[in-house]
C-alpha positions as semicolon CSV with decimal commas, in nm:
position;residue;x (nm);y (nm);z (nm)
1;X;-0,283;-1,971;1,351
2;X;-0,414;-2,116;1,672
3;X;-0,612;-2,438;1,666
4;X;-0,905;-2,503;1,893
5;X;-1,105;-2,813;1,961
6;X;-1,332;-2,881;1,666
7;X;-1,100;-2,726;1,404
8;X;-0,985;-2,954;1,127
9;X;-0,636;-3,048;1,011
10;X;-0,608;-3,239;0,684
11;X;-0,985;-3,289;0,692
12;X;-0,983;-3,446;1,041
13;X;-1,128;-3,277;1,348
14;X;-0,876;-3,195;1,620
15;X;-0,922;-3,275;1,984
16;X;-0,593;-3,133;2,109
17;X;-0,351;-2,890;1,949
18;X;-0,094;-3,061;1,723
19;X;0,197;-2,951;1,944
20;X;0,085;-3,179;2,227
21;X;0,264;-3,509;2,216
22;X;0,213;-3,825;2,411
23;X;0,495;-4,066;2,472
24;X;0,450;-4,429;2,556
25;X;0,705;-4,586;2,783
26;X;0,754;-4,956;2,734
27;X;0,907;-5,153;3,014
28;X;1,118;-5,448;2,927
29;X;1,469;-5,578;2,959
30;X;1,728;-5,301;2,980
31;X;1,914;-5,221;2,663
32;X;2,286;-5,289;2,678
33;X;2,488;-4,968;2,693
34;X;2,788;-4,949;2,459
35;X;3,133;-4,929;2,619
36;X;3,197;-4,591;2,458
37;X;2,935;-4,321;2,395
38;X;2,950;-4,049;2,129
39;X;2,897;-3,679;2,194
40;X;2,550;-3,711;2,041
41;X;2,457;-4,000;2,272
42;X;2,581;-3,815;2,581
43;X;2,394;-3,501;2,477
44;X;2,078;-3,706;2,441
45;X;2,136;-3,878;2,776
46;X;2,190;-3,544;2,953
47;X;1,915;-3,376;2,749
48;X;2,138;-3,098;2,624
49;X;2,314;-2,998;2,303
50;X;2,633;-3,124;2,143
51;X;2,777;-2,775;2,184
52;X;2,713;-2,786;2,560
53;X;2,883;-3,128;2,583
54;X;3,193;-2,998;2,402
55;X;3,203;-2,698;2,640
56;X;3,172;-2,929;2,943
57;X;3,458;-3,143;2,807
58;X;3,681;-2,835;2,770
59;X;3,601;-2,729;3,128
60;X;3,670;-3,080;3,259
61;X;3,317;-3,121;3,395
62;X;3,245;-3,467;3,254
63;X;3,411;-3,792;3,357
64;X;3,529;-4,072;3,132
65;X;3,635;-3,853;2,839
66;X;3,850;-4,035;2,584
67;X;4,000;-3,884;2,270
68;X;4,056;-4,118;1,979
69;X;4,201;-3,917;1,696
70;X;3,973;-3,616;1,657
71;X;3,676;-3,797;1,811
72;X;3,560;-3,735;2,165
73;X;3,412;-4,043;2,327
74;X;3,294;-4,118;2,680
75;X;3,335;-4,434;2,885
76;X;2,975;-4,520;2,964
77;X;3,052;-4,681;3,301
78;X;3,227;-4,366;3,428
79;X;2,953;-4,135;3,301
80;X;2,667;-4,346;3,441
81;X;2,845;-4,379;3,777
82;X;2,891;-4,001;3,785
83;X;2,519;-3,951;3,713
84;X;2,424;-4,194;3,991
85;X;2,652;-4,019;4,242
86;X;2,520;-3,676;4,138
87;X;2,161;-3,789;4,186
88;X;2,247;-3,938;4,526
89;X;2,413;-3,614;4,641
90;X;2,112;-3,410;4,529
91;X;1,869;-3,638;4,712
92;X;2,078;-3,619;5,033
93;X;2,085;-3,236;5,022
94;X;1,706;-3,204;5,008
């Protein structure tokens, strides 16, 4: 079912399709980054999946990997530094 302007959802008229989302970015003081990041946090930061992060760990593609027991954690300073250097290299190659 495709919605068009003027259709109703839950008795309310629509102006844009429900799959359009708007995000609001609030600027403020930076949030402190934990010393160690989980696989989920790194996946969110890199906008990828947990499965992709585990594959990158196995291939040795991510810095700051620490194993504590069965857990895979990442040193945030090493990962953020790596991201900064990667962005700098990309901007220099343009």
